[in-house]
Each structure stands twice: as structure tokens, then as C-alpha cells.
C-alpha positions, 0 to 999 in steps of 0.5 A: 499500499502507498504511504500516501494514501490510505485505505477506503470501503470499496478500494477508494483512497483518500490522500493523507492531507484529505484525512487530516483536513477531516480530523482537524475540522472534527478537532476545531469542533471538539473545541467547542463543548457549548458548541457540541452540548448545544447541538446534543440540546437541539437533537433532544427537544426536535425529538422531543417535539416530533414525539408529541402524537405519542405523548398525547396517545400514552397519556390518553388525550391531546393538546387541544383537548379542554377540561374547565374542570381542571383549570390551571392545575399544579404538575400532576401525574395525569399533566407532568408540568399542569395544565393552562386555563382552559384545562389543556395538558401544558406538556403537550402544548409546549411539544405542539408549540415547539414542533411550530415554532422551530419548524418556522425556524428551520423553514424559513432560515432554509429558505432565506440561505436559498433566496441569498445564495442565488442572489449571492452567487449571481451579484458575486460572479458577474460583478458589474452591473448586475452586482451594484443592483442586487446590492442595492435592493439588499441594502435596501431591504436592510435599511427598513426596520424589520420588525415594524415592516413585518407587524404591517406585512402580518396585519395584511388582512388576506380575504381581502386578497381573493383568498377563500375565507376558509383558507384564510381561517386555517391555521396551516396558512397563518404558518405558511404566512409568517414563514413567507414574511420573514424569508422575504426580509431575512435574506440579506445576510446570506446573500452579503456573506455569499457574494463575497466568498463568490468574488474571492472563489471566481478568482481561483485556478480552477473556476478559471479553467472552468470557464476557459473549457468553455462552462456555462455560468449556471454550470460555473456557479453551482457547480465549482464555486458553490461548493467551496462557499458552503462554509458561510452558508451552513453558519449564517443558516444556524445562526439565523435560526435563532432570530428566526424564532424570536421573531415568530414569538414577538409577532405571536405575541403581538397577536400577529402571528400563528392563530390559535387553536394551533399553539406556538411559545410566542402565542402561548405566552400571550394566553399566559400574560394576563395570568403571570401572577396566579399561574407564572408556570404558563409564562416560565415554560415557553420563554424558557423554550425560547430561550433554550433553543436560541442560545442553543442556535447561537453557540452552534453556530459559533462554534461551526463559525471556528470549524468551518473557517478556512483559515484555521 
């Protein structure tokens, strides 16, 4: 066996230099215990919220079942975290709210990353007037006050846009409407990061060789440049999940986000604000879930930023 290669499955060989790169990436990530712990917490939260139907089946109830005779009870065997002001199980409501809040965070983060990546690739690769136009549009969106703009867009009555009334009142419509609204203004960070990375990568020899061999711009951008700028995209997407969850929680807290009976951590806080002194657990638990999720996303993003930094 050659000393310059390592044996892999199916007879493939991996250069020692590449193996060293993989080990160094793992070592850099292992140097951030908070990032690893945060990743574990996020995986655990995702598993719990996805298992909400199993918890409901085991408890013999569901998150929407009301029992006015059991309003605002404390923790018990039947209700591990107690009940809310309508007698609904607080644990199941938290898990359902987590599915919505985390789901919006992931959907919007991925959608914003796709939009921002496309804009950044085109601007960075073509440069000139195309770059100037796309970056001025990006700067204009960045200059807008994000929260007031989101409040105005979320307050639009969709029934006046010609949608049927049953669609307008559908809980899933509020989910996708909030996701689309936040994604439309949340792609700017990814666009600027990808544009900067593309300006650097497009000057490298392998890109110039692809252009000299006749590769068309879409192939150059998505086959040769995009894989080499994935680091900033991954970091930006991870860091944006926490801020998106916060935005959704703020809109839901103001009554403009996820609409009942669908639960989210934000509208759970809205329902608990009048009961903060008589039943503080109704506000403490969703607030704690928002805090833990956001801080874990930030720690994980910081760790990935160091681990994926090519200068490391």
C-alpha cells in the first residue's frame, strides 16, 4: 500500500492530506464543548417535539382537549407540567408549540439561505452592473426597520386579497404566511456573505479553467463555486434560526403570528400574560423553551463558524 494514501471501503483511497483536514475539522469542533452540548440539546428538543403524538397517545389526550374542571392545576401524574387556563395539558401544548416555532425557524432559515445564496452567487460571479443592482436592493431591504415592517405585513387581511374565507382562517395558512413574510426580509445576510465569498473563489485557477473549457455560468456557479462557499452559508443559516424563532414569537405575542387553536411558544406567552401572577408556569415554560433554543442555536453557530473557517 502506498504511504501517501489510506485504504477506504470498496477500494477507494483518500489522500493523507484530506484525512488530516477531516481530523482538524473534528478537532476544531471538539474544542467548542458548548457548541457540541448545544447540538445535543437541539437534537433532543427536535426529538421531543416530533414525538408529541406519541406522548398524547400515551397520556390518552391531546393538546387541544379542554377540561374546564381542571383549569390551572399544578404538576401531577396525569399532567406532568400542569394545565393551562382552559384545562389543556401544558406539556403537550409546549411540544406542539415547539413543532411550530422550531419548524418556522428551520423553514425560514433554509428558504432565506436559498434566496440569499442565489442572489449572492449571481452578484459575485457577474459583478459590474448586476452586482451593483442586486447589492443596492439588498442594502435597501437591510435599511428597512424589520420589526415594524413585519408587523405591517402580518396585519394584512388575507381575505381582502381574494382568498376563500376557509383558507384565510386555516391555521396552516398563518404558519406559511409568517414563514414567507420573514423569509422575504431575512435573506440579506446570506446574500452579502455568499457574494463576498464568491468574489474570492471566482478568481481561483480551477474556476478560470472551467470557464476556459467552455463551462456555462450556471454550471460554474453551482458546480464549482457553490461547494466552496458552503461554510458561510451553513454558519449563517444556523445563526439565523434563533433570530427567526424570536421574530415569530414576537409576532405571535402581538397576536399577528400563529393563530389559535394552533399553538406556538409566542402565542402561549400571549395567553399567559394576564395570568402571570396567578399561574406563572404558563409563561415560564414557553419563555424558557425560547431562551434555550435561541441560545443553543447561537452557540452551535459560533462553533461551526470556527470549525468551518478555512483560515483555521
